LUMSE-476002 format. One line per 2 residues: number of its first residue (from 0); for each residue x, y, z of C-alpha. Coordinates in Angstrom, 2 decimals, decimal comma, padded with zeros to 5 digits. Layout:
<recs>
NUM	X Y Z ~ ... $
</recs>
This chain:
<recs>
0	196,63 168,93 -014,50 ~ 194,96 172,36 -015,18 $
2	191,54 171,89 -013,83 ~ 188,54 169,86 -015,43 $
4	190,22 170,22 -018,75 ~ 189,32 167,81 -021,37 $
6	192,62 166,52 -022,69 ~ 194,60 164,51 -025,27 $
8	197,59 162,58 -023,92 ~ 200,62 162,19 -026,27 $
10	199,67 158,03 -026,53 ~ 196,24 159,86 -028,50 $
12	194,34 159,13 -025,38 ~ 191,76 161,11 -024,10 $
14	190,18 162,17 -020,50 ~ 189,86 164,56 -017,88 $
16	191,62 165,93 -015,07 ~ 189,22 167,51 -012,00 $
18	190,73 170,30 -010,27 ~ 189,97 169,35 -006,10 $
20	186,85 171,90 -004,94 ~ 187,75 171,64 -001,70 $
22	191,52 173,05 -001,82 ~ 189,17 175,57 -004,15 $
24	187,33 176,84 -001,04 ~ 190,22 176,86 001,27 $
26	192,25 178,76 -000,77 ~ 189,40 181,40 -001,09 $
28	187,95 181,56 002,63 ~ 191,66 181,57 003,59 $
30	193,50 183,93 001,28 ~ 190,49 186,24 -000,70 $
32	188,90 189,03 000,96 ~ 185,12 188,70 000,99 $
34	183,22 189,26 -002,08 ~ 186,73 190,08 -003,81 $
36	187,81 189,19 -007,42 ~ 189,87 185,80 -008,56 $
38	192,27 185,90 -012,02 ~ 192,80 182,49 -012,89 $
40	195,53 182,99 -015,93 ~ 195,38 179,03 -016,81 $
42	191,17 178,35 -016,30 ~ 191,26 174,69 -018,04 $
44	188,19 173,34 -016,12 ~ 185,01 174,95 -014,48 $
46	185,64 173,90 -010,84 ~ 187,69 176,64 -009,55 $
48	184,92 179,45 -011,02 ~ 181,78 177,81 -009,84 $
50	183,06 177,28 -006,37 ~ 184,24 181,48 -006,49 $
52	180,87 182,22 -007,38 ~ 179,10 179,81 -004,77 $
54	181,27 181,83 -002,19 ~ 180,15 185,31 -003,86 $
56	183,63 186,18 -005,10 ~ 184,06 187,41 -008,64 $
58	186,24 185,01 -010,99 ~ 187,94 185,82 -014,11 $
60	189,37 182,62 -015,80 ~ 190,88 182,84 -019,25 $
62	191,76 179,98 -021,52 ~ 192,82 179,15 -025,17 $
64	189,95 176,52 -026,26 ~ 186,73 178,25 -027,14 $
66	185,12 174,35 -026,50 ~ 186,43 174,09 -023,13 $
68	185,17 177,66 -022,00 ~ 181,40 176,69 -023,66 $
70	181,51 173,55 -021,66 ~ 182,41 175,71 -018,23 $
72	179,57 178,12 -019,44 ~ 177,37 175,18 -019,52 $
74	178,30 174,06 -016,44 ~ 178,01 177,08 -014,62 $
76	174,58 178,18 -015,69 ~ 173,23 174,91 -014,18 $
78	174,51 175,64 -010,92 ~ 175,26 179,52 -010,01 $
80	172,40 181,32 -009,35 ~ 173,00 185,04 -008,44 $
82	177,03 185,51 -009,11 ~ 178,52 184,16 -012,52 $
84	181,98 183,24 -012,90 ~ 183,49 184,96 -016,13 $
86	185,32 182,96 -018,73 ~ 187,47 184,37 -021,54 $
88	188,80 182,83 -024,89 ~ 192,14 183,74 -025,09 $
90	196,16 183,40 -024,47 ~ 196,96 184,78 -020,73 $
92	200,21 186,28 -022,23 ~ 197,74 188,71 -023,61 $
94	196,38 189,40 -020,44 ~ 196,95 193,61 -020,75 $
96	194,47 193,12 -023,58 ~ 192,01 190,58 -022,85 $
98	190,80 192,00 -019,32 ~ 192,82 195,74 -019,00 $
100	190,88 196,38 -015,98 ~ 191,20 193,65 -013,60 $
102	192,17 194,20 -010,50 ~ 192,58 190,81 -008,65 $
104	192,27 190,18 -004,90 ~ 193,87 186,52 -005,46 $
106	195,46 185,14 -008,03 ~ 194,52 181,10 -007,84 $
108	195,11 178,48 -010,20 ~ 197,02 174,92 -011,72 $
110	198,71 175,61 -014,54 ~ 199,56 172,82 -017,08 $
112	202,71 170,65 -016,86 ~ 204,35 171,06 -019,84 $
114	204,06 168,30 -021,72 ~ 202,66 165,21 -019,34 $
116	199,00 166,18 -021,03 ~ 198,52 167,53 -024,13 $
118	195,28 170,00 -024,06 ~ 195,11 171,41 -027,97 $
120	197,14 171,78 -031,06 ~ 197,29 175,37 -030,48 $
122	200,84 176,49 -030,98 ~ 200,05 179,06 -028,51 $
124	199,31 176,14 -026,00 ~ 202,07 175,87 -023,30 $
126	201,67 171,96 -023,10 ~ 202,71 171,95 -026,78 $
128	206,14 173,63 -026,59 ~ 209,65 172,89 -026,03 $
130	210,68 173,25 -021,99 ~ 212,99 176,30 -022,72 $
132	209,80 177,99 -024,67 ~ 207,04 176,77 -021,95 $
134	209,15 178,01 -019,28 ~ 209,49 181,85 -020,80 $
136	206,06 181,89 -021,69 ~ 204,76 180,46 -018,40 $
138	207,01 183,11 -016,71 ~ 205,76 186,20 -018,67 $
140	201,99 185,10 -017,74 ~ 202,67 184,63 -014,37 $
142	204,37 188,67 -014,06 ~ 201,52 189,68 -015,88 $
144	199,62 187,95 -013,58 ~ 201,28 189,56 -010,41 $
146	200,87 192,86 -012,16 ~ 197,39 192,88 -011,85 $
148	197,20 191,93 -008,47 ~ 196,57 194,26 -005,52 $
150	198,65 195,63 -003,45 ~ 198,51 193,58 000,31 $
152	197,08 190,08 -001,57 ~ 197,95 186,74 -002,03 $
154	198,44 184,28 -005,47 ~ 198,45 180,27 -005,01 $
156	199,35 177,95 -007,46 ~ 198,86 174,08 -007,14 $
158	201,97 172,27 -008,93 ~ 203,67 169,25 -009,07 $
160	207,49 168,44 -010,35 ~ 207,57 166,78 -013,92 $
162	210,40 165,00 -015,42 ~ 212,32 165,57 -018,58 $
164	212,50 162,77 -021,53 ~ 215,78 161,45 -019,74 $
166	213,79 160,94 -016,11 ~ 215,00 163,32 -014,54 $
168	212,93 166,00 -012,40 ~ 212,64 169,61 -013,82 $
170	211,98 171,29 -010,19 ~ 208,79 172,90 -011,76 $
172	208,01 173,74 -008,43 ~ 211,16 175,51 -007,74 $
174	210,97 177,40 -011,29 ~ 207,21 178,38 -010,47 $
176	208,67 180,00 -007,06 ~ 211,15 181,73 -009,12 $
178	208,86 183,14 -011,77 ~ 206,58 184,65 -008,62 $
180	209,31 186,01 -006,65 ~ 211,10 187,54 -009,77 $
182	207,47 189,01 -010,46 ~ 207,45 190,80 -006,94 $
184	205,52 188,17 -005,03 ~ 207,51 186,11 -002,48 $
186	206,54 182,55 -001,69 ~ 204,77 182,94 002,73 $
188	203,11 179,45 002,93 ~ 203,48 175,77 001,50 $
190	201,61 173,25 002,10 ~ 201,34 169,47 000,52 $
192	197,97 168,28 -001,48 ~ 197,84 164,46 -001,25 $
194	196,05 163,56 -004,00 ~ 194,27 159,98 -004,50 $
196	196,26 156,96 -004,87 ~ 194,09 155,28 -007,80 $
198	196,53 152,78 -009,97 ~ 199,72 154,41 -008,37 $
200	200,52 150,96 -006,39 ~ 200,57 149,53 -009,76 $
202	202,88 151,96 -011,59 ~ 204,82 152,37 -009,13 $
204	206,06 148,51 -009,41 ~ 206,85 149,21 -013,34 $
206	208,21 152,28 -013,09 ~ 210,66 151,29 -010,10 $
208	211,92 148,15 -011,45 ~ 212,57 149,66 -014,99 $
210	214,28 152,92 -013,21 ~ 213,93 153,15 -009,63 $
212	211,33 156,09 -009,75 ~ 209,28 156,35 -006,72 $
214	205,98 157,30 -007,17 ~ 204,35 160,40 -006,58 $
216	200,83 160,93 -005,03 ~ 200,89 164,34 -003,60 $
218	200,98 168,50 -005,82 ~ 202,97 171,77 -003,80 $
220	200,00 174,47 -003,17 ~ 202,47 177,57 -003,65 $
222	200,93 180,59 -001,48 ~ 202,43 183,86 -002,16 $
224	202,44 187,54 -000,89 ~ 202,64 190,79 -002,90 $
226	202,97 193,42 -000,33 ~ 203,72 194,34 003,08 $
228	203,08 191,23 005,32 ~ 202,78 193,23 008,21 $
230	199,50 194,55 006,38 ~ 197,55 191,63 006,58 $
232	195,90 191,59 009,71 ~ 194,26 194,85 008,34 $
234	193,30 193,27 005,08 ~ 192,21 190,08 005,90 $
236	190,09 189,88 009,78 ~ 190,58 187,38 012,18 $
238	188,31 184,47 011,14 ~ 185,92 183,85 014,31 $
240	185,95 179,78 013,98 ~ 189,77 180,10 014,50 $
242	189,21 182,81 017,19 ~ 186,50 180,89 019,07 $
244	188,76 177,35 018,85 ~ 192,00 179,32 020,22 $
246	189,52 180,61 023,00 ~ 188,28 177,07 023,86 $
248	191,62 176,17 024,24 ~ 192,42 178,85 026,48 $
</recs>
């Protein structure tokens, strides 16, 4: 769930999770200034970087896996033309050293959902950590990312809740909101991203019979704002398409 990364699950099986390019385009068009810089601290796959480049944005993504970054770069080379996304191999905890001069116009990412998908065996990988360590590191990365976000700018994380080993929800969405607000970016918008149903009807029957667990087919799109909301109109001029629509309705 970190966006197009090659994953290895706890049972040893492998697969890929692909980030939705449509939510990328919407987030970039709505919440990033023209020609701005996007910072992605959990840059597992290529989608967010490629969409940013196609839309004329500068993209800086950080990921622990050199293998994943190499795959991202190969995909970008085949698709992007004038602007190339930039990926950095490293730990986002070291953001101040990896990209000390970055001043982001938008933070946009989809973090790892704790141990739901195991990406690597690197001890610095959040998916390998116990919950308390995961949460502390997650909060630190968010704080450092927000520190590199310009004033009067947005941050957007796509997240969903996860269960602990007993089957109780951890309130990952709420933890994400608290982490951003403690870092100085306040929750401003929330949307629900409905994901593909796939095998959910089959899986729901088994999990409901075993433990009365309902199936989920959505993620939360959390949008935060750092700065004075009164400045949004000046920093983000009115979209002409929306203006035309409003005039037509009037």
